[in-house]
C-alpha positions in Angstrom: 57.7 -8.9 62.4 57.9 -10.9 59.8 61.0 -12.7 59.4 62.4 -13.4 55.5 65.5 -15.8 55.6 67.5 -17.9 53.1 65.6 -17.7 50.1 66.6 -16.4 46.8 64.4 -13.9 44.7 64.8 -13.1 40.9 61.2 -11.5 40.1 60.1 -8.3 39.1 59.5 -6.5 42.7 59.7 -9.4 45.1 59.3 -8.2 48.0 57.4 -5.0 47.1 56.0 -3.1 49.8 57.3 -5.1 52.7 56.8 -3.4 56.0 58.1 -4.3 60.0 60.5 -7.2 58.2 63.8 -8.7 58.6 65.3 -9.8 55.3 68.6 -12.5 56.3 70.7 -14.3 54.2 68.7 -13.7 51.1 70.0 -13.8 47.4 67.9 -11.7 45.0 69.7 -12.8 41.8 68.4 -15.4 38.8 66.9 -15.4 35.3 64.0 -13.4 35.8 65.9 -10.7 36.4 63.4 -8.5 38.0 64.1 -5.3 39.2 63.1 -2.9 42.4 62.6 -6.2 45.0 62.4 -3.8 47.8 61.0 -0.8 46.6 59.0 0.9 48.9 59.8 -0.7 52.0 59.3 0.4 55.1 61.0 -0.2 58.3 63.2 -3.0 57.4 66.4 -4.3 58.8 68.9 -6.4 55.7 71.4 -8.8 57.0 73.7 -10.4 55.0 72.2 -10.3 51.9 73.7 -9.9 48.2 71.7 -8.2 45.6 72.5 -8.5 41.8 69.5 -7.0 40.1 69.0 -3.6 39.7 67.4 -0.9 41.4 67.0 -3.0 44.9 65.9 -0.3 47.5 64.4 2.6 45.8 61.6 4.7 47.8 62.4 3.1 50.8 61.9 4.6 54.6 63.3 3.2 57.8 65.7 1.0 56.9 69.3 -0.3 58.1 71.5 -2.6 55.7 74.6 -4.2 57.4 77.1 -6.9 56.0 75.7 -6.8 52.3 76.7 -6.4 49.0 75.2 -4.5 46.2 77.3 -6.5 43.1 78.2 -4.5 40.0 74.8 -5.5 38.2 72.7 -4.3 41.0 73.3 -0.7 39.9 71.2 2.4 41.3 70.7 0.5 44.4 69.5 3.1 47.0 67.7 6.3 45.6 64.9 8.3 47.1 65.2 6.6 50.6 65.0 8.0 53.7 66.3 7.4 57.5 68.7 4.9 56.6 72.1 3.1 57.9 74.3 1.0 55.8 76.9 -0.4 57.9 79.5 -3.1 56.8 78.5 -3.1 53.2 79.9 -3.2 49.7 78.2 -1.3 47.4 79.7 -2.2 43.4 76.8 -0.9 41.4 76.8 2.7 39.2 75.1 5.2 40.4 74.8 3.4 44.3 73.4 6.4 46.1 71.3 9.4 45.1 68.5 11.5 46.2 68.2 10.5 49.8 67.7 12.1 52.5 68.9 11.6 56.0 71.1 8.5 55.4 74.6 7.1 57.2 77.1 4.7 55.9 79.8 3.2 58.5 83.0 1.4 57.3 81.5 1.0 53.8 82.9 0.6 50.3 81.8 2.0 47.6 83.0 1.7 44.0 80.4 3.5 42.2 80.5 6.4 39.3 77.9 9.0 40.2 78.0 8.1 43.8 76.1 10.4 46.3 74.3 12.7 43.9 71.9 15.3 45.4 71.4 14.1 48.8 70.4 15.8 51.6 71.8 14.6 55.3 74.4 12.2 53.8 77.1 10.9 56.8 80.1 8.9 56.3 82.4 7.2 59.0 85.3 5.0 58.0 84.1 4.7 54.1 86.1 4.4 51.2 84.5 5.6 48.0 85.6 5.3 44.4 84.0 7.0 41.7 83.6 10.0 39.1 81.8 13.1 40.1 81.0 11.4 43.8 78.6 13.7 45.8 77.6 16.2 43.0 75.0 18.8 44.1 74.5 16.9 47.6 73.7 19.2 50.8 74.8 18.4 54.7 77.5 16.2 54.3 80.1 15.0 56.7 82.7 12.5 56.4 85.4 11.3 58.5 87.7 9.2 58.0 86.6 8.8 54.7 89.3 7.3 51.7 88.4 8.6 48.5 89.8 7.9 44.8 88.1 9.9 41.7 87.8 12.8 39.8 85.5 15.5 40.3 84.2 15.2 43.8 82.0 17.0 46.1 81.1 19.3 42.8 78.2 21.8 43.6 77.8 20.8 47.7 76.4 22.7 50.1 77.2 22.9 53.6 80.1 19.8 53.9 82.2 19.0 57.0 84.9 16.9 56.6 87.4 15.4 59.0 90.7 12.7 58.9 89.7 12.5 55.2 92.6 11.0 52.5 91.1 12.5 49.2 92.8 11.5 45.8 91.1 13.8 43.6 91.2 16.3 40.6 88.7 19.2 40.4 88.0 18.6 43.9 85.4 21.2 45.4 84.4 23.2 42.7 81.2 25.5 43.1 81.0 24.3 46.9 79.8 26.5 49.3 79.9 26.6 53.2 82.8 24.2 54.3 85.1 22.8 56.6 88.0 20.3 56.0 89.9 19.7 58.7 93.0 17.2 59.2 92.7 16.0 55.7 95.3 15.2 53.1 94.0 16.5 49.7 95.7 15.3 46.3 94.8 16.7 43.2 95.0 19.6 40.5 92.9 22.6 40.3 91.4 22.5 43.8 88.2 24.1 44.7 87.6 26.6 42.0 84.6 29.0 42.1 84.1 28.0 45.9 82.7 29.9 49.0 82.9 30.3 52.2 85.5 27.4 52.5 88.0 27.0 55.3 91.0 24.6 55.6 92.3 24.0 59.1 95.5 21.9 59.4 95.3 20.0 55.9 98.0 19.2 53.6 96.9 20.6 50.1 99.1 18.8 46.8 98.7 20.0 43.4 99.1 22.4 40.8 97.3 25.6 40.3 94.7 25.3 44.0 91.8 27.1 45.0 91.1 29.9 42.4 88.1 32.7 41.9 87.2 31.7 45.5 85.4 33.8 47.8 85.3 33.8 51.6 88.6 31.7 51.3 90.7 30.5 54.7 92.9 28.9 55.5 94.7 28.1 58.8 98.0 26.2 59.4 97.5 24.1 56.4 101.2 22.8 54.0 100.9 23.1 50.8 103.3 20.9 48.1 103.7 21.3 44.5 101.4 24.7 44.7 101.8 26.8 42.1 99.7 29.6 40.3 97.7 29.2 43.4 94.8 32.0 44.9 94.3 33.4 41.3 91.5 36.1 41.8 90.6 34.7 45.3 89.8 36.6 48.1 91.4 34.8 50.6 92.8 34.9 54.3 96.0 32.1 54.7 98.0 31.3 56.9 100.9 28.7 55.3 102.9 26.5 57.4 104.9 25.8 54.4 106.4 27.1 51.1 104.2 27.9 48.3 105.5 27.2 44.6 104.0 30.6 43.0 101.2 32.8 43.8 99.3 34.6 41.1 97.4 37.2 41.2 95.0 37.3 44.5 92.4 39.4 44.6 91.8 40.9 48.2 93.0 39.9 52.3 96.2 38.4 53.7 98.7 35.3 52.6 101.6 34.4 55.1 103.6 31.5 54.2 107.4 30.4 54.9 108.4 30.6 51.7 106.9 32.3 48.2 109.2 30.6 45.0 107.3 33.2 42.6 104.8 36.1 43.4 103.0 36.8 40.0 101.5 40.4 39.4 100.1 42.1 36.7 98.1 41.3 33.4 95.2 41.1 35.7 91.9 42.2 34.7 90.6 42.5 38.0 92.0 45.2 40.9 94.6 42.2 43.3 95.5 43.5 46.4 96.1 41.0 48.6 98.8 41.6 51.1 101.6 38.6 50.9 104.0 37.9 53.3 106.6 35.7 54.1 108.4 34.5 57.4 111.8 34.0 56.0 113.9 37.1 54.7 
């Protein structure tokens, strides 16, 4: 096992194609401003390192990175990687994670526009993520105890599972397919339009015009706040444990809520035959 410890590198491809190595307390920064420090690495353990240069870990396989930071200048940190674990890391550069497969993040912080694009097999636990268009077109994504802030999250994601997450987001879950979202708080406008086969279980959903043009939509024991013009043209089975401000032209299925302020039917371009019930007379 190779040990690279207490060093500083700034040249191009400083540790290119490094294999079976521990990289510990190393800083990647300097005047040479070299890119791709650990590109094409194999079986690497990275501990307590600081990255300030671009594209540090591309095409890396079988790796772990812990207690390390990628600064704002370390843009596009992890691309085309396979079989990796990140723990206790801060990812502050734009496009921090993309086109990766089988990558787990635990107790990490990411402040990164365009985070997590087109990944396959991405798992997050006890992480915070801030950025726009996060997780775009990824597949097989799971997250528990995720704190997310940013617009346009989880668009075009397939096979999504979220547990105990807090999401402050606008236009989330557009075109999502096959998702189960459990015990989450979701704040934001225009949630989940054009989604397919999405189930919300015991979620708190806050914001205007949620869940329109959906197919195979299910809500189980959910609470909705400030939800007006909900479910327009959706195929929905919903059991809502709260009032709903208004429901507009749901297409098919059944909606039951404690109260509904107004049911808006008419001027529809599609037949709307959903059955709507309230618990309070």
